C-alpha positions, 0 to 999 in steps of 0.5 A: 231564654227564647225557647228556640234552642235544644233543651239544656243538657241535650246531646250535641246536635240534638234537634230543637223542640221546634224541629220535633213539632213542639210549640216553644215559649221562653221569657226574660224573667220579666226584666233585663240586666246590664251585667252578668248579675244585676239585681237593680231590677228589684227596685221595681216591685213588679219586676221583682215579683216577676223574677220571683215566679209570677212571670212563669205563670204570665208567660205560660198563660199568654202562650196558651192563649196564642196557641188556642187562637192559632190551632183552635185547641190547647196542647195535648201535653206541656213540658218545662225544662230548665237549668239553674234559674230555669231549674228554679222556674221549673220548681215554681211551676211544680209548686205554685202552678201545678196544673200548667205542666205535665212534666218538668225537668229541673237541672241544678236548680237555684230554687232557694235564691235568698238562702243561696245568696246568703250562703254565697255571702258567707262563702265570700266572707271566708275568702275576703275577710281580714284583708283576704287572708283566707283567699287561695290563689290558683296554685293553692287551689290546684294544690288542694284539688290534687290532694283531694283527687289523689285520695278520692279519684280511685274510690269508684274503681278507676282513676279517670279524673271523676270522683263518683264515691262522695261518701267514700271521699268524705271519709278519705279526705276530711278536715283532719286530712286537710290539716295534716297534709297541707298545713304550712309549718307554723300555720303562716303562709309560706308559699304555694306548696301549703295552706295557711291556717286562715286559708284552711279555715276558709276551706273548712267554712266553704265545706261546711253548712252555713247556718243563718240563725233565723228561719226564712219564710219557708222555714229553712235556715241552713244552706249546705256545704259546697263540694270543694273537697269532694270533687268541685275544682274551683280552679277559676271561680275563686277570683284573681285577687285577694282584694274584691272589687266594688262593685264586683267584677268578673275577675272576683270570686263568683260567689261574691259576684252573685251575693253582693248585688243581692245584698245591696238591692234586695236584702238591705236597699243600701246600694253603697253597703260593703257586703263583706265588711258591712253586712250582717243578716241579723240586722236586716232580718225582716227584709230578708224574710220578706224577700225569701217569701218572693224568691224561694220555692222550697216547699216539699208539699207538691201533692197537687202536681202529683195528683194531676199526674205530673212527673218531675226529674231532678238532676245535679252534678257533684262538681257544681261550683255555683250551686252545691249539689247538696242543695238539691239533695236536701230538697229531694230528702224533704220530698222523701219525707213528704211522700215516702220513697215508694210514693215519691218514685211514682212521679219523681226521679233524681240523678246525681251526676259525678264530675258534672258542674253547672251545665259544664264540667269534667264530665259534661253530661249530655242526654235526652231530657225531652225524650225521657220526660215525654216517654214517662208522661205519654207512655208511662215509661218511668226512667231508671238508669240512663246513659249520658255522653261527655259533651266536652271537646274530643271526649268519647266517653259515656257514663250511666246516670244513676238514680240517687243515692246510687253512683257509677262504679267501674266493674273492674274490666272493660272500656273505661269510655263505655257506660256498660263498664260501670254499674250503679251501686250504693256501696 
């Protein structure tokens, strides 16, 4: 990233940080890729370690030296705002380099890359194993999502295409509901108006935690479920064919696209391995643990960042098909265990956004992350309930951004497009 654009999540038309008088910096994570996902750079140890976090420090320190040369002093305040891998890099700064940034906004972070990609491998196997018996074509995905939304959309007080009450949705549409409402007669695939037993089993695997069976370097071994039956639609990200390409193509399931290159170049070093039929993590345990030591940043002990006065804002969408929101929920819960809720509230905020995906979504939440962060750092204005507008084309609605675990519930009257018609609730 060049650092020349508005921060991720900013409202349409927002001024860039440069236009607001900030010095900005960006990097390419220490390597160039030749495809959307290409882990071939990992064959070079320095590039691998740069991607794993070293470049966050190197880029910061070079930029700081240039700033001092040009302006004769260090910046008064420094901020980091990023999404996905950029969100991961924000957490790298918080955990590993706590003195470098006064405030960080980490959006839908890929903070545990090794475990995320192992979970993605299990996801891909659920779809493609046994000749693709578990794969769902777009019509079957739409069938599933129509059933989910019929059961869950109104649980927040209004049917508006956004599922806000995740806990209620878990009760209203679960594995029992899935089987009773959508199973094909006899369990065999008989068309697009039902799901076979193999397809139901695939959905259940995707909607269940993946358990690795051994601990990674940070002690973690379970990757949480995806929200495929709680609001994430997966209408295009399961691919266009039950048979995956070798190597993966953009027409394949997204999770296969990301995990296959990691399996080949990082976890096994075997560039010819079939990550669906030929890869068992147990066979590569030592390599995987070593890779996680470089790639993952799941440490909840961020006392050094707190002690220097740092502020952290986490945000994730419930409809994220790429990185499940339960991944950030898990990290936030570990932070609560580490600091206690009252202690954590002094320097961390977490927003779970219904309908928001991986930087896009049914509700494309746009707000002012830089302004909110700067107000907290410089004026002590800790963010409470915020307001986001929908950045989708021709959308005119706004919604409150509620601090987790609260979610926006319709008050029962008022303009459905106005955030003021919703209140944050935990019940």
